[in-house]
Steps between C-alpha positions, in 0.01 A plus 500: 500500500774747595711399200205557266436842655867596457486383138189710426653808667824458304306469172318824582831675575650379171194621309512834685866564419453383141206737456699785657783435254257495206344823629844663516573405138154610380526841671842552343376439145129585505381723785136466385498123556443530876120428501557201271755362745260530793222330302739213423606478865137487618423225247806305618394530865144388417633196313731406789222547757263286293760227468569498875128494587439209261807317631396522864131428425597181316704376799213523748 
């Protein structure tokens, strides 16, 4: 249980730093792409949350 929680938290940290890096590159080249980035980040978070909810619902 603890190992799974650590794994999920580490995946979220990797995704967070990856998205921050992508945001840095996008702001450098296209300053108007900021809303598009946030829409993509929200979609990514919704997909991850849906996957986690389905995963834990299937186990019960």
